[in-house]
FIKE-197596 format. One record per residue: residue number from 1; residue in one letter; z, x, y of N, C-alpha, C in turn. Coordinates in nm, 2 decimals. Last residue first. Layout:
<NUM; 'A'; <Z; X; Y>; <Z; X; Y>; <Z; X; Y>>
...
***
This chain:
<245; 'I'; <0.95; 1.92; 0.94>; <0.89; 1.83; 1.02>; <0.98; 1.86; 1.14>>
<244; 'Q'; <0.88; 2.24; 0.75>; <1.00; 2.12; 0.83>; <0.90; 2.06; 0.93>>
<243; 'G'; <0.71; 2.40; 0.60>; <0.70; 2.26; 0.63>; <0.81; 2.16; 0.68>>
<242; 'Y'; <0.96; 2.64; 0.62>; <0.83; 2.59; 0.59>; <0.81; 2.47; 0.54>>
<241; 'N'; <1.20; 2.76; 0.72>; <1.14; 2.64; 0.75>; <1.00; 2.58; 0.73>>
<240; 'D'; <1.27; 2.88; 0.38>; <1.30; 2.88; 0.52>; <1.28; 2.75; 0.58>>
<239; 'K'; <1.03; 2.73; 0.18>; <1.08; 2.85; 0.21>; <1.14; 2.87; 0.36>>
<238; 'W'; <0.98; 2.49; -0.05>; <0.98; 2.51; 0.12>; <1.05; 2.63; 0.13>>
<237; 'V'; <1.05; 2.48; -0.34>; <0.93; 2.47; -0.30>; <0.89; 2.51; -0.10>>
<236; 'R'; <1.32; 2.54; -0.36>; <1.24; 2.66; -0.40>; <1.09; 2.63; -0.34>>
<235; 'D'; <1.43; 2.27; -0.32>; <1.43; 2.36; -0.22>; <1.37; 2.47; -0.24>>
<234; 'A'; <1.47; 2.05; -0.47>; <1.31; 2.11; -0.47>; <1.31; 2.22; -0.36>>
<233; 'L'; <1.71; 1.96; -0.51>; <1.62; 2.01; -0.63>; <1.49; 2.09; -0.60>>
<232; 'I'; <1.72; 1.82; -0.27>; <1.81; 1.96; -0.30>; <1.74; 2.03; -0.39>>
<231; 'N'; <1.49; 1.65; -0.11>; <1.55; 1.69; -0.24>; <1.60; 1.82; -0.24>>
<230; 'E'; <1.33; 1.66; 0.11>; <1.47; 1.63; 0.16>; <1.57; 1.64; 0.00>>
<229; 'H'; <1.06; 1.71; 0.02>; <1.11; 1.80; 0.12>; <1.26; 1.77; 0.11>>
<228; 'M'; <1.01; 1.47; -0.12>; <1.05; 1.58; -0.20>; <1.13; 1.68; -0.12>>
<227; 'S'; <1.11; 1.14; -0.01>; <1.08; 1.27; 0.03>; <1.11; 1.40; -0.05>>
<226; 'T'; <1.05; 0.84; -0.16>; <1.15; 0.94; -0.16>; <1.06; 1.07; -0.10>>
<225; 'A'; <1.04; 0.46; -0.14>; <0.98; 0.60; -0.13>; <1.09; 0.72; -0.09>>
<224; 'G'; <1.07; 0.19; -0.33>; <1.05; 0.28; -0.21>; <1.01; 0.41; -0.23>>
<223; 'Y'; <1.09; 0.05; -0.62>; <1.17; 0.02; -0.51>; <1.19; 0.09; -0.39>>
<222; 'K'; <0.91; 0.18; -0.76>; <0.90; 0.07; -0.75>; <0.98; 0.01; -0.68>>
<221; 'G'; <0.84; 0.48; -0.56>; <0.86; 0.43; -0.69>; <0.85; 0.27; -0.67>>
<220; 'V'; <0.64; 0.75; -0.42>; <0.66; 0.61; -0.41>; <0.69; 0.54; -0.53>>
<219; 'I'; <0.71; 1.07; -0.30>; <0.66; 0.97; -0.41>; <0.72; 0.84; -0.40>>
<218; 'I'; <0.55; 1.31; -0.12>; <0.64; 1.18; -0.10>; <0.58; 1.11; -0.24>>
<217; 'H'; <0.59; 1.62; -0.01>; <0.53; 1.54; -0.12>; <0.61; 1.40; -0.13>>
<216; 'D'; <0.50; 1.79; 0.31>; <0.58; 1.71; 0.23>; <0.52; 1.65; 0.11>>
<215; 'I'; <0.36; 2.01; 0.42>; <0.46; 1.93; 0.49>; <0.57; 1.89; 0.41>>
<214; 'L'; <0.19; 2.27; 0.33>; <0.24; 2.18; 0.25>; <0.34; 2.09; 0.34>>
<213; 'E'; <-0.02; 2.48; 0.56>; <0.09; 2.43; 0.51>; <0.13; 2.29; 0.46>>
<212; 'I'; <-0.27; 2.72; 0.49>; <-0.25; 2.57; 0.48>; <-0.13; 2.54; 0.43>>
<211; 'G'; <-0.34; 2.96; 0.42>; <-0.31; 2.93; 0.55>; <-0.29; 2.80; 0.57>>
<210; 'L'; <-0.36; 3.04; 0.14>; <-0.51; 2.99; 0.25>; <-0.47; 2.95; 0.39>>
<209; 'G'; <-0.14; 3.07; 0.07>; <-0.20; 3.17; 0.06>; <-0.35; 3.17; 0.14>>
<208; 'E'; <-0.05; 2.79; 0.09>; <0.02; 2.89; 0.18>; <-0.07; 3.06; 0.17>>
<207; 'L'; <-0.17; 2.69; -0.14>; <-0.19; 2.65; -0.01>; <-0.14; 2.74; 0.10>>
<206; 'V'; <-0.03; 2.83; -0.35>; <-0.18; 2.84; -0.34>; <-0.23; 2.80; -0.19>>
<205; 'E'; <0.25; 2.74; -0.28>; <0.19; 2.87; -0.30>; <0.04; 2.92; -0.26>>
<204; 'A'; <0.21; 2.47; -0.32>; <0.25; 2.50; -0.20>; <0.20; 2.66; -0.19>>
<203; 'L'; <0.15; 2.45; -0.62>; <0.05; 2.41; -0.51>; <0.07; 2.48; -0.41>>
<202; 'G'; <0.39; 2.54; -0.72>; <0.28; 2.61; -0.76>; <0.18; 2.59; -0.65>>
<201; 'A'; <0.55; 2.30; -0.62>; <0.60; 2.47; -0.59>; <0.46; 2.54; -0.62>>
<200; 'T'; <0.43; 2.09; -0.75>; <0.41; 2.10; -0.62>; <0.47; 2.24; -0.58>>
<199; 'A'; <0.48; 2.17; -1.02>; <0.37; 2.13; -1.01>; <0.32; 2.19; -0.81>>
<198; 'S'; <0.78; 2.13; -1.01>; <0.71; 2.24; -1.07>; <0.57; 2.26; -1.01>>
<197; 'I'; <0.83; 1.87; -0.95>; <0.88; 1.97; -0.82>; <0.80; 2.11; -0.88>>
<196; 'D'; <0.70; 1.72; -1.12>; <0.66; 1.71; -1.04>; <0.69; 1.81; -0.90>>
<195; 'N'; <0.83; 1.83; -1.36>; <0.71; 1.85; -1.35>; <0.66; 1.86; -1.21>>
<194; 'R'; <1.11; 1.71; -1.27>; <1.09; 1.84; -1.29>; <0.95; 1.90; -1.30>>
<193; 'S'; <1.03; 1.44; -1.08>; <1.07; 1.49; -1.19>; <1.07; 1.65; -1.20>>
<192; 'A'; <1.18; 1.28; -0.77>; <1.07; 1.34; -0.85>; <1.13; 1.42; -0.96>>
<191; 'Q'; <1.23; 0.92; -0.76>; <1.29; 1.04; -0.76>; <1.19; 1.15; -0.85>>
<190; 'S'; <1.16; 0.65; -0.77>; <1.10; 0.74; -0.66>; <1.16; 0.89; -0.66>>
<189; 'S'; <1.11; 0.54; -1.09>; <1.20; 0.58; -1.00>; <1.12; 0.67; -0.88>>
<188; 'G'; <0.85; 0.29; -1.19>; <0.98; 0.39; -1.22>; <1.04; 0.42; -1.07>>
<187; 'N'; <0.58; 0.19; -1.23>; <0.68; 0.10; -1.28>; <0.83; 0.16; -1.28>>
<186; 'P'; <0.45; 0.37; -1.03>; <0.44; 0.23; -1.00>; <0.54; 0.13; -1.08>>
<185; 'H'; <0.53; 0.64; -0.87>; <0.55; 0.58; -0.99>; <0.57; 0.44; -1.01>>
<184; 'N'; <0.24; 0.80; -0.67>; <0.34; 0.69; -0.71>; <0.38; 0.70; -0.84>>
<183; 'H'; <0.22; 1.06; -0.42>; <0.19; 0.98; -0.55>; <0.29; 0.88; -0.60>>
<182; 'A'; <0.12; 1.26; -0.16>; <0.19; 1.14; -0.20>; <0.15; 1.09; -0.33>>
<181; 'L'; <0.13; 1.53; 0.10>; <0.10; 1.48; -0.06>; <0.17; 1.34; -0.09>>
<180; 'A'; <0.00; 1.66; 0.37>; <0.12; 1.61; 0.30>; <0.04; 1.56; 0.17>>
<179; 'I'; <-0.10; 1.92; 0.58>; <-0.14; 1.82; 0.49>; <0.02; 1.79; 0.41>>
<178; 'R'; <-0.24; 2.15; 0.79>; <-0.13; 2.09; 0.76>; <-0.16; 1.97; 0.68>>
<177; 'D'; <-0.49; 2.25; 0.88>; <-0.41; 2.37; 0.84>; <-0.25; 2.28; 0.79>>
<176; 'C'; <-0.83; 2.08; 0.87>; <-0.67; 2.07; 0.86>; <-0.60; 2.19; 0.82>>
<175; 'N'; <-1.07; 2.01; 0.80>; <-1.05; 2.12; 0.91>; <-0.89; 2.09; 0.93>>
<174; 'H'; <-1.15; 1.83; 0.62>; <-1.08; 1.76; 0.75>; <-1.04; 1.87; 0.84>>
<173; 'K'; <-1.25; 2.03; 0.44>; <-1.31; 1.91; 0.47>; <-1.31; 1.87; 0.60>>
<172; 'L'; <-0.99; 2.16; 0.38>; <-1.11; 2.22; 0.42>; <-1.22; 2.14; 0.50>>
<171; 'A'; <-0.85; 1.97; 0.24>; <-0.80; 2.05; 0.37>; <-0.88; 2.10; 0.46>>
<170; 'F'; <-1.00; 1.90; 0.02>; <-0.98; 1.82; 0.12>; <-0.93; 1.87; 0.24>>
<169; 'E'; <-1.02; 2.16; -0.11>; <-1.12; 2.09; -0.05>; <-1.14; 2.00; 0.04>>
<168; 'V'; <-0.73; 2.14; -0.19>; <-0.82; 2.26; -0.08>; <-0.91; 2.19; -0.02>>
<167; 'I'; <-0.75; 1.95; -0.37>; <-0.65; 1.95; -0.25>; <-0.72; 2.03; -0.15>>
<166; 'K'; <-0.93; 2.01; -0.56>; <-0.96; 1.92; -0.48>; <-0.88; 1.91; -0.37>>
<165; 'R'; <-0.78; 2.25; -0.67>; <-0.92; 2.25; -0.60>; <-0.97; 2.17; -0.52>>
<164; 'A'; <-0.55; 2.14; -0.76>; <-0.54; 2.26; -0.65>; <-0.71; 2.24; -0.58>>
<163; 'P'; <-0.44; 1.87; -0.87>; <-0.57; 1.94; -0.89>; <-0.60; 2.00; -0.74>>
<162; 'L'; <-0.19; 1.75; -1.02>; <-0.19; 1.81; -0.87>; <-0.33; 1.90; -0.91>>
<161; 'N'; <-0.20; 1.44; -1.18>; <-0.17; 1.58; -1.18>; <-0.21; 1.61; -1.03>>
<160; 'V'; <-0.08; 1.14; -1.36>; <-0.15; 1.20; -1.25>; <-0.10; 1.34; -1.24>>
<159; 'K'; <0.04; 1.01; -1.56>; <-0.08; 1.10; -1.60>; <-0.11; 1.16; -1.48>>
<158; 'G'; <0.21; 0.81; -1.56>; <0.28; 0.92; -1.61>; <0.17; 1.03; -1.62>>
<157; 'P'; <-0.02; 0.54; -1.59>; <0.10; 0.56; -1.52>; <0.15; 0.72; -1.62>>
<156; 'D'; <-0.36; 0.66; -1.56>; <-0.26; 0.60; -1.60>; <-0.11; 0.63; -1.57>>
<155; 'G'; <-0.50; 0.77; -1.23>; <-0.47; 0.84; -1.39>; <-0.39; 0.68; -1.45>>
<154; 'E'; <-0.63; 0.99; -1.00>; <-0.60; 0.85; -1.02>; <-0.58; 0.86; -1.20>>
<153; 'S'; <-0.68; 1.19; -0.71>; <-0.70; 1.16; -0.86>; <-0.63; 1.04; -0.88>>
<152; 'I'; <-0.72; 1.17; -0.43>; <-0.75; 1.30; -0.50>; <-0.77; 1.29; -0.64>>
<151; 'V'; <-0.80; 0.94; -0.15>; <-0.75; 0.95; -0.31>; <-0.82; 1.09; -0.36>>
<150; 'E'; <-0.70; 1.06; 0.15>; <-0.80; 1.04; 0.07>; <-0.73; 1.04; -0.08>>
<149; 'H'; <-0.64; 1.00; 0.53>; <-0.61; 1.02; 0.39>; <-0.71; 0.97; 0.26>>
<148; 'C'; <-0.59; 1.10; 0.84>; <-0.69; 1.03; 0.75>; <-0.62; 1.07; 0.60>>
<147; 'R'; <-0.42; 1.18; 1.05>; <-0.55; 1.19; 1.10>; <-0.63; 1.10; 0.99>>
<146; 'V'; <-0.08; 1.17; 1.18>; <-0.19; 1.14; 1.06>; <-0.31; 1.13; 1.10>>
<145; 'V'; <0.00; 1.45; 1.40>; <-0.05; 1.33; 1.37>; <-0.13; 1.29; 1.25>>
<144; 'L'; <0.09; 1.68; 1.43>; <0.15; 1.64; 1.34>; <0.12; 1.49; 1.35>>
<143; 'E'; <-0.06; 1.83; 1.62>; <0.07; 1.79; 1.68>; <0.14; 1.71; 1.58>>
<142; 'S'; <-0.27; 1.92; 1.49>; <-0.20; 2.02; 1.51>; <-0.06; 1.98; 1.59>>
<141; 'D'; <-0.27; 1.67; 1.20>; <-0.33; 1.74; 1.30>; <-0.23; 1.85; 1.35>>
<140; 'L'; <-0.30; 1.60; 0.85>; <-0.20; 1.60; 0.99>; <-0.30; 1.69; 1.07>>
<139; 'A'; <-0.39; 1.41; 0.58>; <-0.43; 1.52; 0.67>; <-0.33; 1.51; 0.82>>
<138; 'I'; <-0.30; 1.38; 0.27>; <-0.28; 1.32; 0.41>; <-0.32; 1.44; 0.48>>
<137; 'A'; <-0.38; 1.30; -0.06>; <-0.36; 1.38; 0.03>; <-0.38; 1.34; 0.17>>
<136; 'Y'; <-0.26; 1.11; -0.35>; <-0.33; 1.11; -0.20>; <-0.29; 1.25; -0.17>>
<135; 'L'; <-0.29; 1.00; -0.68>; <-0.26; 1.10; -0.58>; <-0.32; 1.10; -0.44>>
<134; 'V'; <-0.17; 0.72; -0.87>; <-0.26; 0.78; -0.79>; <-0.20; 0.89; -0.68>>
<133; 'E'; <-0.09; 0.54; -1.16>; <-0.05; 0.64; -1.05>; <-0.19; 0.70; -0.99>>
<132; 'N'; <-0.18; 0.18; -1.13>; <-0.20; 0.30; -1.18>; <-0.14; 0.43; -1.11>>
<131; 'K'; <-0.15; -0.03; -0.94>; <-0.09; -0.04; -1.08>; <-0.07; 0.12; -1.16>>
<130; 'C'; <-0.10; -0.09; -0.60>; <-0.14; 0.01; -0.70>; <-0.08; 0.00; -0.82>>
<129; 'G'; <0.00; -0.25; -0.41>; <-0.07; -0.31; -0.50>; <-0.15; -0.22; -0.59>>
<128; 'L'; <0.04; 0.00; -0.17>; <0.07; -0.17; -0.20>; <-0.04; -0.21; -0.30>>
<127; 'F'; <0.04; 0.25; -0.13>; <0.04; 0.24; -0.25>; <0.06; 0.09; -0.27>>
<126; 'L'; <0.02; 0.29; 0.16>; <-0.09; 0.34; 0.09>; <-0.08; 0.28; -0.05>>
<125; 'N'; <0.31; 0.21; 0.25>; <0.19; 0.11; 0.25>; <0.05; 0.14; 0.18>>
<124; 'N'; <0.46; 0.43; 0.14>; <0.49; 0.29; 0.10>; <0.36; 0.18; 0.09>>
<123; 'C'; <0.34; 0.61; 0.33>; <0.31; 0.60; 0.19>; <0.35; 0.48; 0.12>>
<122; 'Y'; <0.47; 0.53; 0.57>; <0.34; 0.55; 0.58>; <0.27; 0.52; 0.41>>
<121; 'D'; <0.74; 0.54; 0.51>; <0.68; 0.42; 0.54>; <0.52; 0.43; 0.54>>
<120; 'C'; <0.73; 0.83; 0.44>; <0.78; 0.74; 0.35>; <0.74; 0.62; 0.40>>
<119; 'L'; <0.68; 0.94; 0.72>; <0.57; 0.97; 0.59>; <0.60; 0.86; 0.49>>
<118; 'F'; <0.90; 0.87; 0.85>; <0.77; 0.82; 0.90>; <0.67; 0.84; 0.78>>
<117; 'S'; <1.10; 1.01; 0.73>; <1.10; 0.86; 0.71>; <0.98; 0.82; 0.73>>
<116; 'Q'; <1.06; 1.28; 0.78>; <1.01; 1.24; 0.68>; <1.04; 1.09; 0.63>>
<115; 'G'; <0.95; 1.26; 1.13>; <1.04; 1.29; 1.01>; <0.99; 1.25; 0.88>>
<114; 'T'; <0.75; 1.24; 1.32>; <0.89; 1.31; 1.38>; <1.00; 1.31; 1.26>>
<113; 'V'; <0.42; 1.26; 1.34>; <0.51; 1.25; 1.23>; <0.66; 1.32; 1.26>>
<112; 'R'; <0.32; 1.02; 1.60>; <0.38; 1.17; 1.54>; <0.47; 1.14; 1.45>>
<111; 'K'; <0.09; 0.78; 1.67>; <0.20; 0.80; 1.57>; <0.23; 0.96; 1.52>>
<110; 'K'; <-0.01; 0.59; 1.94>; <-0.03; 0.74; 1.87>; <0.10; 0.76; 1.79>>
<109; 'V'; <-0.03; 0.37; 2.09>; <0.05; 0.34; 1.97>; <0.04; 0.47; 1.87>>
<108; 'E'; <-0.16; 0.47; 2.31>; <-0.04; 0.37; 2.32>; <0.03; 0.39; 2.18>>
<107; 'D'; <-0.41; 0.60; 2.20>; <-0.28; 0.68; 2.24>; <-0.16; 0.58; 2.27>>
<106; 'D'; <-0.56; 0.52; 1.91>; <-0.50; 0.47; 2.05>; <-0.38; 0.53; 2.08>>
<105; 'E'; <-0.60; 0.70; 1.68>; <-0.68; 0.64; 1.79>; <-0.65; 0.60; 1.95>>
<104; 'A'; <-0.42; 0.69; 1.47>; <-0.40; 0.78; 1.60>; <-0.49; 0.77; 1.71>>
<103; 'A'; <-0.26; 0.46; 1.29>; <-0.37; 0.54; 1.33>; <-0.35; 0.59; 1.44>>
<102; 'F'; <-0.09; 0.30; 1.16>; <-0.05; 0.43; 1.21>; <-0.16; 0.52; 1.24>>
<101; 'S'; <-0.23; 0.07; 1.11>; <-0.13; 0.05; 1.22>; <-0.09; 0.18; 1.25>>
<100; 'S'; <-0.34; 0.12; 0.88>; <-0.43; 0.16; 1.00>; <-0.36; 0.15; 1.12>>
<99; 'V'; <-0.19; 0.02; 0.69>; <-0.20; 0.17; 0.70>; <-0.27; 0.20; 0.83>>
<98; 'L'; <-0.18; -0.28; 0.74>; <-0.06; -0.18; 0.78>; <-0.08; -0.01; 0.76>>
<97; 'Y'; <-0.45; -0.33; 0.70>; <-0.39; -0.34; 0.84>; <-0.28; -0.23; 0.84>>
<96; 'R'; <-0.47; -0.26; 0.46>; <-0.58; -0.19; 0.54>; <-0.51; -0.19; 0.68>>
<95; 'K'; <-0.31; -0.46; 0.33>; <-0.27; -0.31; 0.29>; <-0.38; -0.22; 0.41>>
<94; 'S'; <-0.46; -0.69; 0.40>; <-0.30; -0.65; 0.44>; <-0.29; -0.49; 0.46>>
<93; 'A'; <-0.70; -0.65; 0.26>; <-0.69; -0.66; 0.41>; <-0.54; -0.63; 0.49>>
<92; 'M'; <-0.58; -0.69; 0.01>; <-0.65; -0.55; 0.04>; <-0.66; -0.56; 0.21>>
<91; 'Q'; <-0.49; -0.94; 0.00>; <-0.43; -0.82; -0.02>; <-0.45; -0.70; -0.01>>
<90; 'F'; <-0.73; -1.09; 0.08>; <-0.60; -1.11; 0.16>; <-0.52; -0.99; 0.10>>
<89; 'F'; <-0.89; -1.01; -0.14>; <-0.93; -1.00; -0.04>; <-0.83; -1.00; 0.08>>
<88; 'K'; <-0.75; -1.18; -0.34>; <-0.75; -1.04; -0.36>; <-0.77; -0.98; -0.24>>
<87; 'L'; <-0.77; -1.42; -0.24>; <-0.64; -1.38; -0.27>; <-0.65; -1.22; -0.27>>
<86; 'L'; <-1.04; -1.47; -0.26>; <-0.97; -1.46; -0.14>; <-0.83; -1.41; -0.12>>
<85; 'S'; <-1.10; -1.44; -0.54>; <-1.14; -1.33; -0.44>; <-1.09; -1.34; -0.31>>
<84; 'A'; <-0.98; -1.68; -0.61>; <-0.93; -1.57; -0.66>; <-0.98; -1.45; -0.59>>
<83; 'A'; <-1.12; -1.88; -0.45>; <-0.98; -1.88; -0.42>; <-0.92; -1.73; -0.45>>
<82; 'N'; <-1.39; -1.84; -0.59>; <-1.36; -1.83; -0.44>; <-1.20; -1.82; -0.40>>
<81; 'E'; <-1.33; -1.88; -0.84>; <-1.37; -1.72; -0.82>; <-1.36; -1.74; -0.65>>
<80; 'G'; <-1.07; -2.09; -0.86>; <-1.18; -2.07; -0.90>; <-1.19; -1.91; -0.85>>
<79; 'V'; <-0.77; -2.24; -0.96>; <-0.81; -2.12; -0.88>; <-0.96; -2.09; -0.95>>
<78; 'G'; <-0.71; -2.49; -1.11>; <-0.74; -2.49; -0.98>; <-0.78; -2.36; -0.87>>
<77; 'K'; <-0.51; -2.29; -1.35>; <-0.59; -2.42; -1.30>; <-0.58; -2.45; -1.15>>
<76; 'V'; <-0.61; -1.97; -1.39>; <-0.49; -2.07; -1.34>; <-0.58; -2.18; -1.28>>
<75; 'K'; <-0.78; -1.77; -1.43>; <-0.73; -1.87; -1.57>; <-0.64; -1.96; -1.50>>
<74; 'I'; <-0.81; -1.62; -1.19>; <-0.91; -1.75; -1.24>; <-0.87; -1.83; -1.35>>
<73; 'L'; <-0.61; -1.43; -1.23>; <-0.60; -1.56; -1.13>; <-0.70; -1.65; -1.16>>
<72; 'E'; <-0.69; -1.27; -1.44>; <-0.58; -1.35; -1.44>; <-0.56; -1.46; -1.37>>
<71; 'N'; <-0.89; -1.13; -1.27>; <-0.95; -1.23; -1.40>; <-0.81; -1.27; -1.45>>
<70; 'Y'; <-0.74; -1.02; -1.09>; <-0.85; -1.12; -1.05>; <-0.88; -1.18; -1.18>>
<69; 'D'; <-0.38; -0.95; -1.12>; <-0.53; -0.94; -1.15>; <-0.62; -1.05; -1.11>>
<68; 'A'; <-0.16; -0.99; -0.83>; <-0.20; -1.03; -0.98>; <-0.33; -0.99; -1.00>>
<67; 'E'; <-0.05; -0.96; -0.62>; <-0.08; -0.84; -0.71>; <-0.11; -0.86; -0.83>>
<66; 'L'; <-0.04; -1.24; -0.50>; <-0.16; -1.11; -0.46>; <-0.17; -1.00; -0.53>>
<65; 'V'; <0.20; -1.31; -0.64>; <0.06; -1.35; -0.68>; <-0.06; -1.26; -0.63>>
<64; 'K'; <0.39; -1.10; -0.57>; <0.33; -1.12; -0.73>; <0.22; -1.17; -0.74>>
<63; 'A'; <0.43; -1.23; -0.30>; <0.38; -1.08; -0.34>; <0.31; -1.06; -0.45>>
<62; 'F'; <0.52; -1.48; -0.34>; <0.42; -1.44; -0.28>; <0.35; -1.32; -0.32>>
<61; 'T'; <0.68; -1.51; -0.66>; <0.68; -1.45; -0.52>; <0.54; -1.44; -0.48>>
<60; 'G'; <0.68; -1.56; -0.93>; <0.77; -1.65; -0.83>; <0.76; -1.60; -0.70>>
<59; 'G'; <0.56; -1.48; -1.14>; <0.68; -1.41; -1.11>; <0.74; -1.48; -0.98>>
<58; 'F'; <0.28; -1.59; -1.19>; <0.30; -1.47; -1.17>; <0.45; -1.43; -1.08>>
<57; 'T'; <0.32; -1.90; -1.25>; <0.26; -1.79; -1.33>; <0.29; -1.65; -1.32>>
<56; 'D'; <0.44; -2.00; -1.03>; <0.51; -2.01; -1.19>; <0.46; -1.91; -1.26>>
<55; 'L'; <0.28; -1.94; -0.83>; <0.40; -1.90; -0.83>; <0.48; -1.90; -0.95>>
<54; 'L'; <0.05; -2.10; -0.93>; <0.02; -1.96; -0.90>; <0.16; -1.89; -0.90>>
<53; 'L'; <0.18; -2.37; -0.92>; <0.12; -2.29; -1.04>; <0.08; -2.15; -1.03>>
<52; 'H'; <0.20; -2.37; -0.64>; <0.31; -2.39; -0.72>; <0.27; -2.34; -0.89>>
<51; 'A'; <-0.07; -2.39; -0.57>; <0.02; -2.27; -0.49>; <0.13; -2.28; -0.61>>
<50; 'T'; <-0.18; -2.61; -0.71>; <-0.22; -2.49; -0.74>; <-0.15; -2.38; -0.70>>
<49; 'E'; <-0.03; -2.81; -0.53>; <-0.01; -2.82; -0.70>; <-0.07; -2.64; -0.72>>
<48; 'N'; <-0.14; -2.77; -0.31>; <0.00; -2.74; -0.32>; <0.02; -2.71; -0.46>>
<47; 'T'; <-0.41; -2.84; -0.24>; <-0.37; -2.70; -0.30>; <-0.24; -2.66; -0.29>>
<46; 'D'; <-0.63; -3.08; -0.29>; <-0.50; -3.05; -0.28>; <-0.44; -2.92; -0.34>>
<45; 'R'; <-0.96; -3.01; -0.17>; <-0.87; -3.07; -0.27>; <-0.74; -3.01; -0.23>>
<44; 'K'; <-1.15; -2.90; 0.01>; <-1.12; -3.06; 0.01>; <-1.02; -3.11; -0.10>>
<43; 'P'; <-1.18; -2.62; 0.01>; <-1.20; -2.68; 0.14>; <-1.16; -2.86; 0.11>>
<42; 'V'; <-1.06; -2.34; -0.09>; <-1.06; -2.48; -0.16>; <-1.07; -2.59; -0.05>>
<41; 'A'; <-1.02; -2.14; 0.09>; <-1.15; -2.13; -0.04>; <-1.14; -2.26; -0.11>>
<40; 'Y'; <-0.88; -2.20; 0.29>; <-0.98; -2.13; 0.31>; <-1.10; -2.13; 0.18>>
<39; 'F'; <-0.66; -2.32; 0.15>; <-0.71; -2.42; 0.25>; <-0.86; -2.35; 0.23>>
<38; 'L'; <-0.49; -2.10; 0.06>; <-0.60; -2.15; -0.03>; <-0.68; -2.24; 0.05>>
<37; 'L'; <-0.31; -2.06; 0.28>; <-0.41; -1.95; 0.25>; <-0.53; -2.04; 0.17>>
<36; 'A'; <-0.16; -2.29; 0.23>; <-0.23; -2.27; 0.36>; <-0.35; -2.17; 0.31>>
<35; 'E'; <-0.04; -2.23; 0.00>; <-0.09; -2.34; -0.01>; <-0.19; -2.36; 0.11>>
<34; 'L'; <0.11; -2.01; 0.04>; <-0.02; -1.98; -0.04>; <-0.09; -2.11; -0.04>>
<33; 'L'; <0.29; -2.10; 0.23>; <0.19; -1.99; 0.27>; <0.08; -1.99; 0.16>>
<32; 'Q'; <0.44; -2.26; 0.05>; <0.37; -2.33; 0.15>; <0.24; -2.23; 0.21>>
<31; 'V'; <0.54; -2.12; -0.11>; <0.48; -2.20; -0.19>; <0.37; -2.26; -0.06>>
<30; 'D'; <0.71; -1.94; 0.04>; <0.62; -1.87; -0.04>; <0.48; -1.98; -0.05>>
<29; 'T'; <0.74; -2.15; 0.37>; <0.82; -2.10; 0.21>; <0.69; -2.01; 0.14>>
<28; 'F'; <0.73; -2.08; 0.69>; <0.68; -2.10; 0.55>; <0.77; -2.05; 0.45>>
<27; 'S'; <0.82; -1.98; 0.94>; <0.84; -2.08; 0.90>; <0.82; -2.13; 0.78>>
<26; 'E'; <0.66; -1.71; 0.98>; <0.83; -1.71; 0.93>; <0.90; -1.86; 0.90>>
<25; 'V'; <0.40; -1.76; 1.06>; <0.44; -1.79; 0.90>; <0.60; -1.78; 0.86>>
<24; 'G'; <0.43; -1.94; 1.35>; <0.40; -1.85; 1.27>; <0.43; -1.89; 1.15>>
<23; 'F'; <0.48; -2.17; 1.53>; <0.59; -2.12; 1.49>; <0.57; -1.97; 1.42>>
<22; 'R'; <0.21; -2.26; 1.61>; <0.32; -2.26; 1.69>; <0.47; -2.19; 1.65>>
<21; 'L'; <0.01; -2.21; 1.40>; <0.02; -2.16; 1.54>; <0.12; -2.18; 1.65>>
<20; 'F'; <0.15; -2.32; 1.18>; <0.13; -2.18; 1.19>; <0.10; -2.15; 1.33>>
<19; 'R'; <0.12; -2.60; 1.27>; <0.27; -2.55; 1.25>; <0.26; -2.38; 1.28>>
<18; 'D'; <-0.14; -2.63; 1.28>; <-0.05; -2.64; 1.41>; <0.07; -2.58; 1.39>>
<17; 'K'; <-0.18; -2.60; 0.99>; <-0.26; -2.51; 1.11>; <-0.17; -2.51; 1.23>>
<16; 'V'; <-0.05; -2.85; 0.92>; <-0.01; -2.71; 0.85>; <-0.05; -2.58; 0.95>>
<15; 'R'; <-0.18; -3.05; 1.05>; <-0.05; -3.01; 1.08>; <-0.01; -2.89; 1.04>>
<14; 'Q'; <-0.43; -3.00; 0.91>; <-0.43; -2.98; 1.05>; <-0.31; -2.96; 1.08>>
<13; 'R'; <-0.36; -3.09; 0.65>; <-0.41; -2.95; 0.65>; <-0.41; -2.92; 0.82>>
<12; 'H'; <-0.31; -3.37; 0.68>; <-0.21; -3.25; 0.64>; <-0.22; -3.11; 0.69>>
<11; 'G'; <-0.56; -3.45; 0.74>; <-0.45; -3.46; 0.85>; <-0.34; -3.36; 0.82>>
<10; 'E'; <-0.69; -3.45; 0.49>; <-0.71; -3.35; 0.61>; <-0.62; -3.36; 0.72>>
<9; 'H'; <-0.54; -3.62; 0.36>; <-0.51; -3.50; 0.32>; <-0.56; -3.40; 0.44>>
<8; 'I'; <-0.57; -3.88; 0.49>; <-0.44; -3.83; 0.49>; <-0.44; -3.65; 0.45>>
<7; 'N'; <-0.87; -3.88; 0.41>; <-0.81; -3.86; 0.58>; <-0.69; -3.80; 0.58>>
<6; 'T'; <-0.86; -3.91; 0.15>; <-0.93; -3.78; 0.19>; <-0.87; -3.76; 0.35>>
<5; 'K'; <-0.75; -4.15; 0.12>; <-0.68; -4.05; 0.09>; <-0.73; -3.90; 0.14>>
<4; 'N'; <-0.96; -4.30; 0.25>; <-0.83; -4.31; 0.33>; <-0.72; -4.16; 0.26>>
<3; 'E'; <-1.15; -4.24; 0.07>; <-1.17; -4.19; 0.20>; <-1.05; -4.19; 0.27>>
<2; 'A'; <-1.04; -4.40; -0.15>; <-1.07; -4.25; -0.17>; <-1.10; -4.18; -0.02>>
<1; 'M'; <-1.05; -4.65; -0.07>; <-0.91; -4.59; -0.10>; <-0.95; -4.43; -0.10>>
***
């Protein structure tokens, strides 16, 4: 009996894989997607029940499960170290893919910054899964192509700052005269605070004195990203066409 049950289970997995190859993940519900992903960490046990438990525990969506802390994941029945590691690896690999899809190495997909919306999309991907406030600096070349990004500082929500020395060092290290900044409000609005605007204005002046142009400061909130350059309250940060994309 156990052998027959195993054979039925193996047949189910193959059908799920065949369905993916034929129709892609668009045909999968969140529970079916989790179930299929767990195949690769749980080789012989039914993963459907585990997928349901994960969704019930972490907010009911695939994204919420991937964002869950590793130490919380392994507390769920049926999720061991392998499954928890796979879920976190999948989350980080997805983020790497989304960010690297903006890379400039391939001329066919070379991305030029043609507006603040591009930077907002780029930065939305940078902050996938971030629970603390993080400040990134983004290097741009003379054609406004994104070259690279780097974490400048990280802190608890509400505590990120703009360390001028580290930002200048980043620009000099990558030999770029144009940069953008981005930070997140993990549990809040993407609107710039007075402190955000004031700190950015002071930093822009420092950078300008060194011949480095601050293109924009993107803020990523819980529901999307906002360009400070397009914020009428931040007009004093950008003089005339300074920083215009």
